[in-house]
C-alpha positions in Angstrom: 52.0 146.6 -48.6 52.0 147.3 -44.8 55.1 146.2 -42.8 54.8 143.7 -39.9 55.0 146.5 -37.3 52.4 148.6 -39.2 50.0 145.6 -39.2 50.7 145.0 -35.5 50.2 148.7 -34.6 46.8 148.7 -36.4 45.6 145.7 -34.4 42.5 145.9 -32.3 43.7 144.2 -29.1 41.4 143.1 -26.3 42.3 143.8 -22.7 44.4 140.9 -21.6 42.1 140.3 -18.6 39.2 139.8 -21.1 41.3 137.3 -23.2 42.2 135.4 -20.0 38.7 135.2 -18.6 36.7 134.7 -21.8 39.0 132.4 -23.7 40.7 130.5 -20.9 38.5 130.9 -17.8 41.3 132.4 -15.8 40.0 134.5 -12.9 41.2 138.1 -13.0 42.7 137.8 -9.5 45.1 135.1 -10.8 46.7 137.6 -13.3 49.5 140.0 -12.7 48.9 142.7 -15.4 51.8 144.5 -17.0 49.7 147.2 -18.6 46.5 146.5 -20.5 47.7 143.9 -23.0 50.1 141.6 -21.2 50.1 139.7 -17.9 51.7 136.9 -16.0 49.6 134.0 -14.9 50.1 133.2 -11.2 52.0 130.1 -10.2 49.3 129.3 -7.7 46.7 129.1 -10.5 49.0 127.0 -12.6 49.3 124.5 -9.7 45.5 124.2 -9.6 45.4 123.1 -13.3 47.2 119.8 -12.5 43.9 117.9 -12.2 42.7 118.8 -15.6 43.0 116.6 -18.7 45.7 117.4 -21.1 45.2 118.6 -24.7 47.2 117.6 -27.8 50.7 119.0 -28.2 51.8 120.1 -31.7 55.4 120.8 -32.5 56.3 123.3 -35.3 59.8 122.8 -36.7 61.5 123.6 -40.0 64.1 122.9 -42.6 67.6 124.3 -42.0 67.3 128.1 -41.9 68.4 130.2 -44.9 68.6 133.9 -45.7 65.6 133.3 -47.9 63.4 132.7 -44.9 61.1 130.0 -43.7 58.6 131.4 -41.3 58.5 129.0 -38.4 57.2 131.4 -35.8 54.7 132.9 -38.3 53.4 129.4 -39.0 53.1 128.6 -35.2 51.0 131.7 -34.8 49.0 131.1 -38.0 48.3 127.5 -37.0 47.1 128.5 -33.6 44.7 131.0 -35.2 43.8 128.4 -37.8 42.8 125.9 -35.2 40.6 128.5 -33.5 39.2 129.5 -36.9 37.9 125.9 -37.4 36.3 125.9 -34.0 39.0 124.2 -31.9 40.2 125.6 -28.6 43.9 126.3 -29.1 46.8 128.1 -27.4 50.2 128.9 -28.8 53.4 128.7 -26.8 56.4 130.6 -27.9 59.8 131.8 -26.6 60.5 135.4 -25.8 62.7 137.2 -28.4 66.3 138.1 -27.4 67.4 141.7 -28.0 70.6 140.3 -29.6 68.9 139.1 -32.8 66.3 141.8 -32.6 69.0 144.4 -33.1 71.3 142.0 -35.0 69.8 140.0 -37.9 66.1 139.2 -37.3 64.8 142.6 -36.2 62.0 140.9 -34.2 60.6 137.5 -33.5 56.9 137.8 -32.9 55.7 136.3 -36.2 54.9 138.3 -39.3 52.2 139.7 -41.5 48.7 138.8 -40.3 50.1 135.9 -38.1 51.7 137.8 -35.2 51.5 138.1 -31.4 50.9 141.5 -29.9 51.8 143.9 -28.4 54.6 143.2 -30.9 56.8 146.1 -29.8 56.7 145.2 -26.2 57.3 141.5 -26.8 60.3 142.2 -29.1 61.8 144.7 -26.6 61.7 144.6 -22.8 58.4 142.7 -22.5 57.9 141.8 -18.8 61.5 142.0 -17.7 62.2 138.2 -17.6 65.5 138.5 -19.5 66.7 141.2 -17.2 65.9 139.1 -14.2 67.8 136.1 -15.7 70.8 138.3 -16.5 70.8 139.8 -13.0 70.6 136.4 -11.3 73.4 135.1 -13.6 75.6 138.1 -12.9 74.9 138.1 -9.2 76.5 134.6 -9.0 79.4 135.9 -11.1 79.9 138.8 -8.7 79.7 136.6 -5.6 82.3 134.3 -7.1 84.9 137.1 -7.5 83.9 138.6 -4.1 84.4 135.3 -2.4 87.9 135.0 -3.9 88.7 138.6 -3.0 87.8 138.0 0.7 90.0 135.0 1.2 88.6 132.2 -1.0 87.5 129.9 1.8 86.1 127.4 -0.7 89.6 127.2 -2.4 88.1 128.0 -5.9 90.8 127.6 -8.5 90.9 130.8 -10.6 91.9 128.8 -13.6 88.9 126.5 -13.4 86.0 129.0 -12.9 83.3 128.0 -15.4 80.7 130.7 -14.8 80.5 133.6 -17.2 78.7 136.9 -17.1 75.9 137.6 -19.6 74.4 140.4 -21.5 71.4 140.3 -23.9 73.2 141.8 -26.8 75.4 140.5 -29.6 78.8 141.9 -28.6 81.8 140.0 -29.9 84.2 142.3 -28.0 83.0 140.6 -24.8 83.7 137.0 -25.8 87.2 136.9 -24.2 88.2 139.6 -21.7 90.6 140.1 -18.9 88.9 141.3 -15.7 89.8 142.8 -12.3 92.6 145.0 -13.5 93.8 148.0 -11.5 95.3 146.7 -8.4 94.5 144.7 -5.2 91.3 146.6 -4.4 89.7 145.4 -7.6 90.2 141.7 -7.1 92.4 139.1 -8.8 92.9 139.5 -12.5 91.9 136.5 -14.6 90.7 135.7 -18.1 87.0 135.6 -18.5 84.2 136.3 -21.0 80.5 137.0 -21.6 77.8 134.9 -23.1 74.5 136.2 -24.4 71.6 135.8 -21.9 69.9 133.1 -23.9 73.0 130.9 -23.5 73.0 131.2 -19.7 72.3 128.1 -17.7 69.9 130.3 -15.7 67.8 130.6 -18.8 67.8 126.9 -19.3 66.9 126.3 -15.6 64.0 128.8 -15.8 62.6 127.0 -18.8 62.9 123.5 -17.3 61.9 124.3 -13.7 58.4 123.1 -12.6 58.0 125.2 -9.4 59.8 127.8 -7.3 61.2 125.0 -5.1 62.5 123.2 -8.2 63.9 126.5 -9.5 65.8 127.2 -6.3 67.1 123.6 -6.1 68.4 123.7 -9.6 70.1 127.1 -9.1 71.9 125.6 -6.1 73.1 122.7 -8.2 75.0 125.0 -10.6 78.6 124.0 -10.8 80.4 127.3 -11.0 84.0 126.0 -11.0 86.4 123.6 -9.4 89.0 123.5 -6.7 92.7 122.7 -7.4 92.0 119.0 -6.7 89.1 119.1 -9.1 86.2 119.1 -6.6 83.1 120.9 -7.9 82.0 124.1 -6.3 78.3 124.8 -6.4 76.2 127.9 -6.2 74.7 126.6 -3.0 78.3 126.5 -1.5 78.3 130.3 -1.9 74.8 130.6 -0.6 73.9 132.4 -3.8 70.9 130.3 -4.9 68.4 131.8 -2.5 69.0 135.4 -3.7 69.1 134.2 -7.3 65.7 132.6 -6.8 64.3 135.9 -5.4 65.4 137.7 -8.5 63.6 135.1 -10.6 60.4 134.4 -8.7 58.3 136.7 -10.9 60.1 135.7 -14.1 59.1 132.0 -13.5 55.4 132.9 -14.1 54.4 132.5 -17.8 53.4 135.6 -19.8 50.0 135.8 -21.5 49.5 137.9 -24.6 47.3 137.5 -27.7 47.5 137.0 -31.5 46.2 139.6 -34.0 42.9 137.5 -33.9 42.7 137.8 -30.1 43.6 134.2 -29.5 45.7 133.4 -26.3 49.4 133.0 -26.5 51.9 132.1 -23.7 55.3 133.6 -24.4 57.9 132.5 -21.8 61.6 131.8 -21.8 64.0 132.1 -24.7 67.0 129.7 -25.0 68.6 129.6 -28.4 68.4 126.3 -30.2 71.9 126.4 -31.6 73.6 127.0 -28.2 70.9 125.9 -25.7 67.8 123.7 -25.8 65.6 126.1 -27.9 62.2 125.7 -26.3 59.8 127.8 -24.3 59.3 126.9 -20.6 57.9 123.6 -19.4 55.6 125.5 -17.1 54.0 127.4 -20.0 53.6 124.3 -22.1 52.1 122.2 -19.3 49.7 125.0 -18.3 48.6 125.5 -21.9 47.9 121.8 -22.2 45.5 122.0 -19.2 43.7 125.0 -20.6 43.2 124.1 -24.3 42.4 121.1 -26.5 45.4 121.9 -28.8 48.7 123.6 -28.0 51.0 124.7 -30.8 54.6 125.2 -29.8 57.9 125.7 -31.7 61.4 124.6 -31.3 64.2 126.7 -32.6 65.9 126.4 -36.0 65.7 123.1 -38.0 64.5 119.7 -36.8 68.1 118.7 -36.3 68.5 121.2 -33.5 65.4 122.5 -31.9 63.2 119.4 -32.4 66.0 117.1 -31.3 66.5 119.0 -28.0 62.7 119.5 -27.6 62.4 115.7 -27.4 65.7 114.6 -25.8 65.8 117.3 -23.2 62.4 119.0 -22.7 60.1 116.0 -23.3 62.4 113.6 -21.5 62.5 115.8 -18.4 58.9 116.8 -18.3 57.0 113.8 -19.7 55.5 115.9 -22.6 54.7 114.1 -25.8 53.9 115.7 -29.1 51.0 114.2 -31.1 52.0 115.8 -34.4 54.7 117.9 -36.0 54.6 120.6 -38.7 57.8 121.0 -40.8 57.9 124.5 -42.3 59.6 125.3 -45.6 59.5 127.8 -48.4 60.1 127.2 -52.1 62.7 130.0 -52.0 64.6 128.4 -49.1 64.6 125.0 -50.8 66.1 126.6 -54.0 68.7 128.2 -51.9 69.6 124.8 -50.4 69.9 123.6 -54.0 72.6 126.2 -54.7 70.6 129.1 -56.1 71.9 132.6 -55.4 69.9 134.5 -52.9 69.1 137.2 -55.5 67.5 134.7 -57.8 65.4 132.6 -55.4 62.2 134.3 -56.6 62.8 133.0 -60.2 61.5 129.5 -61.1 64.4 127.0 -61.0 63.3 123.4 -60.9 66.8 122.1 -61.0 67.9 124.0 -57.8 64.6 123.0 -56.2 65.3 119.4 -57.0 68.7 119.6 -55.4 67.5 121.5 -52.4 64.6 119.2 -51.5 67.1 116.8 -49.9 67.2 119.1 -46.9 63.5 118.9 -46.5 63.5 115.1 -47.0 66.2 114.7 -44.3 64.1 116.7 -41.8 61.0 114.7 -42.7 62.9 111.5 -42.3 64.3 112.5 -38.9 60.9 113.7 -37.5 58.9 110.7 -38.8 61.4 107.9 -38.5 64.0 108.9 -36.0 61.7 110.8 -33.6 58.5 108.9 -34.5 56.2 111.9 -34.7 53.5 112.0 -37.5 54.2 115.1 -39.6 53.0 117.4 -42.3 55.0 119.8 -44.5 53.7 123.3 -44.6 54.8 125.6 -47.4 54.6 129.3 -46.7 53.3 130.5 -50.1 54.9 133.4 -51.9 53.6 135.1 -55.0 56.7 134.0 -56.9 56.1 130.3 -56.3 55.0 128.6 -59.5 52.6 125.7 -59.9 55.4 123.6 -61.4 57.6 124.1 -58.3 54.7 123.3 -55.9 53.9 120.1 -57.8 57.5 119.0 -57.7 57.6 119.3 -53.9 54.2 117.6 -53.6 55.4 114.7 -55.6 58.6 114.3 -53.6 56.7 114.5 -50.3 54.1 112.0 -51.6 56.9 109.5 -52.3 57.7 109.8 -48.6 54.1 109.4 -47.6 54.0 112.9 -46.2 51.2 115.3 -46.9 52.0 118.8 -48.2 49.8 121.8 -47.4 50.1 125.3 -48.8 49.5 128.0 -46.1 48.8 131.7 -46.6 48.5 132.8 -43.0 51.0 135.6 -43.5 48.5 137.4 -45.7 45.2 135.8 -44.6 45.7 135.1 -40.9 43.9 132.1 -39.4 41.8 131.3 -42.4 45.0 130.9 -44.5 46.0 128.1 -42.1 42.6 126.4 -41.9 43.6 123.5 -44.1 46.8 123.0 -42.2 44.8 123.0 -39.0 42.5 120.3 -40.3 45.4 118.1 -41.4 47.1 118.6 -38.0 43.9 117.7 -36.1 43.7 114.4 -38.1 47.4 113.7 -37.4 46.8 114.1 -33.7 44.3 111.3 -33.8 46.7 108.9 -35.6 48.8 106.6 -33.4 52.3 107.7 -32.7 55.4 106.2 -31.0 57.5 109.1 -30.0 61.1 108.0 -29.6 64.3 109.5 -28.1 67.5 109.4 -30.1 69.3 107.8 -27.1 68.6 106.3 -23.7 69.4 107.8 -20.3 71.9 105.0 -19.5 73.9 105.5 -22.7 77.3 107.2 -22.1 77.8 110.8 -22.9 80.2 109.8 -25.7 77.6 107.4 -27.1 74.9 110.1 -26.9 76.9 112.6 -29.0 77.7 109.8 -31.5 74.1 108.8 -31.9 72.9 112.4 -32.5 75.8 113.0 -34.9 75.4 109.8 -36.9 71.6 109.3 -36.8 70.4 112.9 -37.0 73.3 114.8 -38.7 74.4 111.7 -40.8 78.0 112.4 -39.7 80.8 109.9 -40.4 82.5 110.3 -37.0 82.7 112.5 -33.9 86.2 113.9 -33.1 87.7 115.9 -30.3 91.0 116.7 -28.7 92.4 114.5 -26.0 91.7 117.2 -23.4 88.0 117.4 -24.4 87.7 113.6 -24.4 89.2 113.5 -20.9 86.6 116.1 -19.8 83.8 114.0 -21.2 85.1 111.0 -19.4 85.5 112.9 -16.1 81.8 114.1 -16.3 80.9 110.5 -16.9 82.9 109.3 -14.0 81.5 112.1 -11.8 78.0 110.8 -12.2 76.6 113.0 -14.9 76.5 110.4 -17.6 72.7 110.0 -17.3 72.2 113.6 -18.4 71.0 114.3 -21.9 73.4 116.2 -24.2 72.7 119.7 -25.7 74.6 120.1 -28.9 75.7 123.6 -29.8 76.5 124.0 -33.5 75.7 126.1 -36.5 71.9 126.0 -37.4 72.6 126.5 -41.1 73.8 123.0 -42.0 73.5 119.4 -40.8 77.3 119.6 -40.6 79.4 122.1 -38.5 80.2 124.0 -41.7 77.5 126.7 -42.2 78.3 126.9 -45.9 77.3 123.2 -46.6 73.7 123.5 -47.8 71.3 120.7 -48.6 71.8 117.5 -46.8 75.6 116.7 -46.4 76.6 113.2 -45.3 79.7 111.5 -44.0 81.1 114.7 -42.5 83.0 114.8 -39.2 81.5 116.5 -36.1 84.2 118.1 -34.0 83.5 118.7 -30.3 85.5 121.8 -29.4 84.4 122.3 -25.8 82.3 120.6 -23.2 80.3 122.4 -20.5 78.4 121.0 -17.6 75.0 122.5 -16.8 74.3 120.7 -13.6 71.3 122.9 -12.6 69.7 122.4 -16.0 70.7 118.8 -15.9 72.3 118.5 -19.3 75.8 118.5 -20.8 76.6 121.0 -23.5 78.7 119.8 -26.4 80.0 122.8 -28.4 80.9 121.8 -31.9 82.7 123.5 -34.8 83.0 127.3 -34.6 79.7 128.2 -33.0 79.8 131.0 -30.5 77.9 131.4 -27.3 78.2 135.2 -27.7 77.1 136.1 -31.3 78.4 139.2 -33.1 76.5 141.8 -35.0 76.4 141.6 -38.8 77.9 144.3 -41.0 74.5 146.0 -41.3 72.7 145.4 -38.0 68.9 145.6 -37.8 69.5 148.3 -35.2 70.3 150.7 -38.1 66.8 150.4 -39.3 65.0 150.6 -36.0 64.0 154.1 -34.9 61.5 156.2 -33.0 59.6 158.6 -35.3 56.9 160.9 -33.9 56.7 158.7 -30.9 56.2 155.5 -32.9 58.6 152.6 -33.1 59.6 151.7 -36.7 61.9 149.1 -38.3 60.9 146.1 -36.2 60.0 143.1 -38.4 
């Protein structure tokens, strides 16, 4: 059986200008090509789309992720191809992969099998340089902070209260906590510092939420980089850094156009993680796609408790976007894992483990349909090891919830393997919906984290140290209480304990740290032991990635 990269390398891609013109009607002069098969769509052209009617937005989310795999991105690509296969005009909108997970655990994030976006190697690696631009803009501000302090510190920045970290797009646990500026007076003032991964940078969040170059520059200027001794905020605009940061990001703000294996258009732009950021592709890309197609399929990272919750409460709240339907992705293997089955045995029929594990799927269905108010369908990525008895068991349980179950084979069959799913989604898009936020703007920050924890995670209580509670109250008092919250926690459980599978209830959610993202306009609540700089696993995917006879191998 061919690997993902072998399938991608055998693809017959069309020139991206042809895809743009024939499928979307984009004039060639409104593209900035990056080679033959990828291009940026000009911001000027995207502005011109504002008068067009909007298509239907479809959100793809999933159960809590497991080592057994679910296939959310693959389903997003497959559904986009499936909609086009049944004669609908559809575009998919995805995030750009981060090199951290590419070389860490995932080995790639462009879909799989016959439901991929291409050129897969480029997309998984350097692509169009957006992540590099984000890292440079982030680190320019960091350098300007230390430079300002070195040359007299006119703004009276308190070295103990600098909030801004440097970033690198790699999993490197050694950089989480560092001491910088050693070596004497010429090298600046020594202080404790640390790195985040690029996708956790506020600059990434800003890029994905900005609606224009002016909005981007304004948001960059609003970044709170630290505080003075008397706790007055210091902004990036106080250092006059936001203009140069915007210059570095001006090209990165334009969405990237690529294609699926079936030559259907895909916009791939931005890449915030859903467990430490808001986990959605850019607002600009989604809005542009909705003006160019009748159906737009997008994904939100990890399970519906993380990505889908932030998609609604941050991205949709800020942009006015409103999904018409949602697809919740699961596999029989993953559900058995949630039911306690050992990873080595998930391919063996086990109705008891499946019965126990389906509570995770049920919880996500309940959140999407009842808490968020989005009509949904469950899509099962079919494996050869799945038995009829297992499928029937899931279908019965979903039927009791009034939720349709669809088996999808897009991994092996491409768009035609998702045709039934596409038809169900089209029907859902015509049904009435009442999309709801989990909390209101005028709720306090403390109320917001409690509502997410208790309603979405089914937690018993939210706890935090007195110092963190005081920080939350100060942010409230300083006028940031109307911001949405962005919960950073493990994606592997509804709790903050990644080992708790299934659907745990009555567990505490401990807020360890609070960070203000004034440019992105949300407040990050870091819960449990989640890290904003991941580490590599014992056997990184990098050990399998290689260059042999000029060809990249090992990406998947």
